[in-house]
C-alpha positions as CSV (number, residue, x, y, z in Angstrom):
1,M,-247.2,219.8,-15.8
2,S,-245.2,220.4,-19.0
3,E,-246.2,219.0,-22.4
4,N,-243.1,216.6,-22.5
5,Q,-244.0,215.1,-19.1
6,V,-247.6,214.5,-20.4
7,M,-246.3,212.8,-23.5
8,E,-244.0,210.5,-21.4
9,E,-246.8,209.5,-19.1
10,I,-249.1,208.8,-22.1
11,S,-246.4,206.7,-23.8
12,L,-245.6,204.7,-20.7
13,R,-249.3,204.2,-20.0
14,E,-249.7,202.9,-23.6
15,L,-246.8,200.5,-23.3
16,I,-248.1,199.1,-20.1
17,E,-251.6,198.8,-21.5
18,I,-250.2,196.9,-24.6
19,L,-248.3,194.5,-22.3
20,I,-251.5,193.8,-20.2
21,K,-253.6,193.5,-23.3
22,R,-251.2,191.0,-24.9
23,K,-250.3,189.1,-21.8
24,V,-251.8,185.9,-23.0
25,L,-249.6,186.1,-26.1
26,I,-246.5,186.9,-24.1
27,V,-247.1,184.1,-21.6
28,G,-247.9,181.7,-24.4
29,V,-244.7,182.4,-26.3
30,T,-242.7,182.1,-23.1
31,I,-244.3,178.7,-22.2
32,A,-243.7,177.5,-25.8
33,A,-240.1,178.4,-25.5
34,I,-239.7,176.7,-22.2
35,V,-241.5,173.6,-23.5
36,L,-239.2,173.5,-26.6
37,A,-236.1,173.9,-24.5
38,G,-237.3,171.2,-22.1
39,I,-238.0,168.8,-25.0
40,Y,-234.6,169.4,-26.5
41,S,-232.8,169.2,-23.1
42,F,-234.6,166.1,-21.8
43,F,-235.4,164.1,-24.8
44,I,-233.4,165.2,-27.9
45,A,-229.9,166.3,-26.7
46,K,-227.6,163.4,-25.7
47,P,-225.6,163.6,-22.5
48,Q,-222.2,165.1,-22.9
49,Y,-219.3,163.7,-20.8
50,E,-216.0,165.4,-20.2
51,V,-212.8,163.4,-19.6
52,E,-209.4,164.9,-18.8
53,M,-205.8,163.8,-18.6
54,I,-203.3,165.7,-16.3
55,L,-199.7,166.0,-17.2
56,M,-196.8,167.7,-15.3
57,A,-194.1,169.4,-17.3
58,S,-190.5,169.7,-16.0
59,N,-187.2,171.2,-17.2
60,S,-185.4,167.9,-17.6
61,S,-184.3,168.6,-21.2
62,E,-182.9,172.0,-20.1
63,N,-181.1,170.5,-17.2
64,L,-179.6,167.8,-19.4
65,G,-178.1,170.5,-21.6
66,N,-176.6,172.3,-18.6
67,N,-175.4,169.4,-16.4
68,T,-171.7,170.3,-16.9
69,I,-169.6,173.1,-15.4
70,S,-168.3,175.3,-18.2
71,T,-164.5,175.7,-18.1
72,G,-163.8,177.6,-21.2
73,N,-165.0,178.9,-24.6
74,V,-165.0,175.4,-26.1
75,E,-167.4,174.1,-23.5
76,N,-169.6,177.2,-24.0
77,M,-169.6,176.6,-27.7
78,L,-170.5,172.9,-27.4
79,D,-173.2,173.7,-24.9
80,A,-174.7,176.2,-27.3
81,I,-174.7,173.6,-30.1
82,S,-176.2,170.8,-28.1
83,K,-178.5,172.6,-25.7
84,Y,-182.2,171.9,-26.2
85,P,-184.3,175.0,-26.2
86,S,-185.8,176.0,-22.9
87,M,-189.3,174.5,-22.6
88,N,-191.7,176.3,-20.3
89,I,-195.3,175.2,-19.5
90,E,-196.8,177.3,-22.4
91,T,-194.3,175.9,-24.9
92,Y,-195.3,172.3,-23.9
93,K,-199.0,173.2,-24.1
94,Q,-198.7,174.6,-27.7
95,Q,-197.0,171.4,-28.9
96,I,-199.9,169.1,-27.8
97,K,-202.1,170.1,-30.7
98,T,-199.4,170.1,-33.3
99,P,-200.1,168.2,-36.5
100,A,-197.4,165.6,-35.6
101,V,-199.3,164.6,-32.4
102,I,-202.8,164.8,-33.8
103,N,-201.9,162.9,-37.0
104,K,-200.2,160.1,-35.1
105,T,-203.2,159.8,-32.8
106,M,-205.6,159.6,-35.7
107,E,-203.5,156.9,-37.3
108,D,-203.2,154.9,-34.1
109,L,-207.0,155.0,-33.5
110,H,-207.9,154.7,-37.3
111,L,-209.8,158.0,-37.2
112,E,-208.6,159.4,-40.6
113,D,-211.9,158.9,-42.2
114,E,-213.9,160.5,-39.4
115,F,-211.8,163.6,-38.7
116,T,-209.4,166.0,-40.3
117,I,-206.5,167.3,-38.3
118,E,-208.2,170.6,-37.8
119,S,-211.6,169.2,-36.7
120,F,-209.9,166.7,-34.4
121,A,-207.7,169.4,-32.8
122,R,-210.8,171.6,-32.2
123,K,-212.4,169.0,-30.1
124,I,-209.3,168.9,-27.8
125,T,-209.3,171.5,-25.0
126,L,-206.1,172.4,-23.2
127,E,-205.8,174.1,-19.8
128,T,-202.9,175.1,-17.5
129,V,-203.3,175.3,-13.7
130,K,-202.2,178.6,-12.4
131,D,-198.9,178.7,-10.5
132,T,-198.2,175.0,-11.3
133,Q,-196.6,173.0,-14.1
134,L,-199.8,171.0,-14.7
135,I,-201.4,170.7,-18.1
136,K,-205.0,169.4,-18.6
137,I,-206.0,167.7,-21.8
138,K,-209.8,167.6,-22.1
139,R,-212.4,166.3,-24.5
140,T,-216.2,166.4,-24.4
141,S,-218.1,163.6,-26.1
142,T,-221.3,161.5,-25.9
143,D,-219.1,158.4,-25.6
144,P,-216.9,158.8,-22.4
145,E,-214.9,155.6,-23.0
146,R,-213.9,156.6,-26.5
147,A,-213.1,160.2,-25.4
148,A,-210.9,158.8,-22.6
149,M,-209.1,156.6,-25.1
150,I,-208.5,159.5,-27.5
151,V,-207.3,161.8,-24.7
152,N,-204.9,159.2,-23.3
153,R,-203.5,158.5,-26.7
154,V,-203.0,162.2,-27.4
155,G,-201.0,162.6,-24.1
156,E,-198.9,159.5,-24.8
157,N,-198.1,160.6,-28.4
158,F,-197.2,164.1,-27.2
159,I,-194.6,162.6,-24.8
160,E,-193.3,160.4,-27.6
161,V,-193.0,163.4,-30.0
162,V,-191.1,165.4,-27.3
163,S,-188.7,162.5,-26.9
164,D,-188.3,162.2,-30.7
165,N,-187.6,165.9,-31.1
166,I,-184.9,165.8,-28.4
167,R,-183.3,162.7,-29.8
168,K,-183.3,164.2,-33.3
169,R,-181.5,167.3,-32.0
170,A,-179.1,165.2,-30.0
171,T,-178.4,163.0,-33.1
172,S,-177.7,166.0,-35.2
173,S,-175.5,167.6,-32.6
174,S,-173.8,164.3,-32.0
175,E,-172.9,163.8,-35.7
176,Y,-171.3,167.3,-35.8
177,V,-169.4,166.8,-32.5
178,K,-168.2,163.4,-33.7
179,A,-166.8,164.8,-37.0
180,Q,-165.2,167.7,-35.2
181,M,-163.9,165.4,-32.5
182,E,-161.9,163.4,-35.1
183,K,-160.4,166.6,-36.4
184,E,-159.4,167.7,-32.9
185,K,-157.9,164.2,-32.4
186,D,-155.7,164.7,-35.5
187,Y,-154.7,168.2,-34.3
188,Y,-153.8,166.8,-30.8
189,D,-151.7,164.0,-32.3
190,D,-149.8,166.5,-34.5
191,A,-149.2,168.7,-31.5
192,L,-147.8,165.7,-29.5
193,L,-145.6,164.7,-32.4
194,E,-144.2,168.2,-32.7
195,Q,-143.5,168.3,-29.0
196,K,-141.8,165.0,-29.2
197,E,-139.5,166.2,-32.0
198,L,-138.6,169.3,-30.2
199,L,-137.8,167.5,-26.9
200,S,-135.6,165.0,-28.8
201,Q,-133.3,167.7,-30.2
202,P,-129.8,168.0,-28.5
203,R,-129.2,170.6,-25.9
204,G,-132.7,170.9,-24.7
205,A,-134.0,173.3,-22.0
206,S,-133.3,170.8,-19.2
207,E,-129.8,170.1,-20.4
208,L,-129.0,173.8,-20.9
209,D,-130.4,174.5,-17.4
210,L,-128.0,171.9,-15.9
211,E,-125.0,173.3,-17.9
212,L,-125.9,176.9,-16.8
213,S,-126.0,175.8,-13.2
214,A,-122.5,174.2,-13.6
215,K,-121.1,177.3,-15.2
216,L,-122.5,179.5,-12.5
217,G,-120.9,177.3,-9.9
218,Q,-117.5,177.5,-11.6
219,I,-117.6,181.3,-12.0
220,T,-118.7,181.7,-8.4
221,S,-115.7,179.5,-7.3
222,Y,-113.3,181.5,-9.6
223,K,-114.6,184.8,-8.2
224,S,-114.0,183.6,-4.7
225,Q,-110.5,182.6,-5.6
226,L,-109.9,185.9,-7.3
227,N,-111.0,187.7,-4.2
228,D,-108.5,185.7,-2.1
229,L,-105.8,186.6,-4.6
230,S,-106.7,190.3,-4.4
231,I,-106.3,190.1,-0.6
232,R,-103.0,188.3,-0.9
233,E,-101.8,190.9,-3.5
234,S,-102.5,193.7,-1.1
235,A,-100.7,191.9,1.7
236,L,-97.6,191.3,-0.6
237,K,-97.4,194.9,-1.7
238,S,-97.5,196.0,1.9
239,A,-94.8,193.5,2.8
240,I,-92.5,194.7,-0.1
241,E,-92.8,198.3,1.1
242,V,-91.8,197.2,4.6
243,A,-88.9,195.2,3.2
244,K,-87.6,198.1,1.2
245,S,-87.6,200.4,4.2
246,S,-85.7,197.8,6.3
247,P,-82.0,196.9,5.8
248,S,-81.3,193.4,4.5
249,K,-79.7,191.1,7.1
250,G,-78.5,188.5,4.7
251,S,-79.5,186.4,1.9
252,S,-81.9,183.4,1.7
253,I,-82.5,180.5,-0.6
254,V,-85.5,180.8,-2.9
255,L,-87.1,178.0,-5.0
256,N,-88.4,179.3,-8.3
257,R,-91.8,177.6,-8.7
258,E,-91.9,178.0,-12.5
259,S,-88.3,176.9,-13.4
260,G,-87.6,174.7,-10.3
261,N,-84.2,176.5,-9.9
262,I,-82.8,177.4,-6.5
263,L,-81.9,181.1,-6.1
264,I,-80.2,183.0,-3.4
265,D,-81.7,186.4,-2.8
266,D,-82.9,188.7,-0.2
267,S,-86.5,189.0,1.2
268,T,-87.5,191.9,-1.1
269,R,-86.8,190.0,-4.2
270,I,-88.6,187.0,-2.8
271,L,-91.7,189.0,-2.2
272,K,-91.6,190.6,-5.6
273,I,-91.3,187.2,-7.3
274,E,-94.3,185.9,-5.3
275,L,-96.3,189.1,-6.2
276,A,-95.5,188.6,-9.9
277,E,-96.7,185.0,-9.7
278,L,-99.8,186.1,-8.0
279,E,-100.5,188.8,-10.6
280,A,-100.0,186.3,-13.4
281,S,-102.5,184.0,-11.7
282,R,-105.0,186.8,-11.2
283,D,-104.8,187.8,-14.9
284,T,-105.3,184.2,-15.9
285,M,-108.3,183.9,-13.6
286,N,-109.8,187.1,-14.9
287,T,-109.5,185.8,-18.5
288,T,-111.1,182.6,-17.4
289,I,-114.0,184.4,-15.7
290,E,-114.5,186.6,-18.7
291,G,-114.7,183.5,-20.9
292,L,-117.2,181.9,-18.5
293,Q,-119.3,185.0,-18.4
294,K,-119.5,185.0,-22.2
295,E,-120.4,181.3,-22.2
296,I,-123.1,181.9,-19.5
297,E,-124.6,184.7,-21.6
298,D,-124.7,182.5,-24.6
299,I,-126.3,179.6,-22.7
300,Q,-128.9,181.9,-21.1
301,V,-129.9,183.2,-24.5
302,E,-130.1,179.7,-25.9
303,L,-131.9,178.5,-22.8
304,Q,-134.6,181.3,-23.1
305,D,-135.1,180.5,-26.7
306,K,-135.5,176.7,-26.0
307,K,-137.9,177.4,-23.1
308,H,-139.9,179.8,-25.2
309,K,-140.3,177.2,-28.0
310,E,-141.1,174.4,-25.5
311,N,-143.6,176.6,-23.7
312,I,-145.4,177.4,-27.0
313,I,-145.6,173.8,-28.0
314,A,-146.6,172.7,-24.5
315,Q,-149.4,175.3,-24.5
316,K,-150.4,174.1,-27.9
317,V,-150.6,170.5,-26.7
318,D,-152.5,171.5,-23.6
319,I,-155.1,173.5,-25.6
320,A,-155.4,170.6,-28.1
321,Q,-155.8,168.1,-25.3
322,K,-158.5,170.1,-23.5
323,T,-160.4,170.8,-26.7
324,Y,-160.3,167.1,-27.7
325,E,-161.4,166.0,-24.2
326,A,-164.2,168.6,-24.3
327,F,-165.5,167.1,-27.6
328,V,-165.2,163.6,-26.2
329,K,-167.1,164.5,-23.1
330,K,-169.9,166.3,-25.0
331,Y,-170.1,163.4,-27.5
332,E,-170.7,160.9,-24.6
333,E,-173.4,163.2,-23.2
334,L,-175.2,163.4,-26.5
335,R,-174.9,159.7,-27.0
336,V,-176.6,159.1,-23.7
337,T,-179.3,161.7,-24.7
338,E,-180.0,159.8,-27.9
339,S,-180.7,156.6,-26.0
340,A,-182.6,158.2,-23.1
341,Q,-186.3,158.7,-22.8
342,I,-186.1,162.4,-22.2
343,G,-189.8,162.9,-23.0
344,E,-190.8,160.7,-20.2
345,A,-188.5,162.5,-17.8
346,S,-189.8,165.9,-19.0
347,I,-193.5,165.1,-19.1
348,T,-195.0,163.0,-16.3
349,I,-198.5,161.6,-16.4
350,I,-200.2,162.6,-13.2
351,S,-203.6,161.2,-14.0
352,K,-204.9,159.3,-17.1
353,A,-208.3,160.0,-18.5
354,Y,-211.1,157.7,-17.2
355,P,-214.7,157.4,-18.4
356,T,-217.1,159.3,-16.2
357,T,-220.8,158.7,-15.5
358,V,-221.6,162.3,-14.6
359,P,-222.6,164.3,-17.7
360,V,-221.5,167.9,-18.0
361,G,-224.2,168.7,-20.6
362,P,-226.7,169.5,-21.7
363,R,-227.2,172.0,-18.8
364,K,-231.0,171.6,-18.5
365,A,-231.6,174.3,-15.9
366,L,-229.5,176.8,-17.8
367,N,-231.3,175.9,-21.0
368,L,-234.7,176.4,-19.4
369,A,-233.6,179.8,-17.9
370,I,-232.3,181.0,-21.3
371,A,-235.5,179.8,-22.9
372,T,-237.6,181.7,-20.4
373,V,-235.7,185.0,-21.0
374,L,-235.8,184.5,-24.8
375,G,-239.6,183.6,-24.6
376,L,-240.4,186.7,-22.7
377,M,-238.4,188.9,-25.1
378,L,-239.9,187.3,-28.1
379,G,-243.5,187.6,-26.6
380,V,-243.0,191.3,-25.8
381,F,-241.6,191.9,-29.3
382,A,-244.6,190.1,-30.8
383,A,-247.1,192.1,-28.7
384,F,-245.6,195.5,-29.7
385,F,-245.3,194.4,-33.4
386,I,-249.0,193.4,-33.5
387,E,-250.2,196.7,-32.0
388,Y,-248.0,198.7,-34.3
389,W,-249.3,196.7,-37.3
390,K,-252.9,197.4,-36.3
391,S,-252.3,201.0,-35.6
392,T,-250.9,201.7,-39.0
393,E,-253.7,200.0,-41.0
């Protein structure tokens, strides 16, 4: 057997001998600790009662800000201005112990002289139930009725503070939207007045459109007549050629349409006179058609210019109208928000706190178990300390 093993066996033997030698001390210290813990737990410590209030949080405030279908940048801008920040379960939980809620509770219950905001908040315990929207507000006290009253008031004040915050934001947004709405109303009125002045001017787009249609009808009729004249001209020229190649068989009486005189001539001359009249009519018609075409071009240019101006002002009026209506709609929504109890819709009281008769403390069995362990440790330490002190004298 090695020297180290011998030393370990001697040391272990000595430790065991010390524990056996001082067993009375160890047992005595342990019993004393148990007795002290029992006296404290059964006779000194007052029963502690825990009460809890259960709240359920929802996203009503977020839904209120998103209850409209966005139709453009104006609506997006207004929604961004008036939308209340998204509130999840953790956000609600962190607001319960804010100074606003705690201070109001202390004032309502006249606890300003008994607690500070910090000490009062430390006595409130908050819990969230996993995978739910439930929040538990807890308080432990020797007076269950008072604890229940405090917890219930904390929950009620929390709901009221949430409502006040939403109303304040809605009021601020409403004031901005109202001021801007009045500006948009003036802009809309100016756009309508400008449109009215443009439409009251002579030769508007509708009048020019009718005039253009009439001119197009005329030129179409003239072109149709010109086509008929061209056909007639070709026929007369062919007839003249035939008349020239055939011998004249006598004269005929011809009425000159322009002078009204009666002439006696042969068929060739008659055809030539008719051809000349036809050519004169054709030239006159061509001149008329050219004039109509120039008028139509001028009307088309003027019509396009009028339509462009009317389209611009109509678009301006339409944008001004939609913008103004968007502000009016958002203002009404915010006005409703100001008067609504949003906090009560966002936070629902599932269960109020009620006084309980079952204490949660002191935990007597746990206290005795802890006292037993501490007594044994203290007794063992005392035993080794005494032996060490004697051995070093």
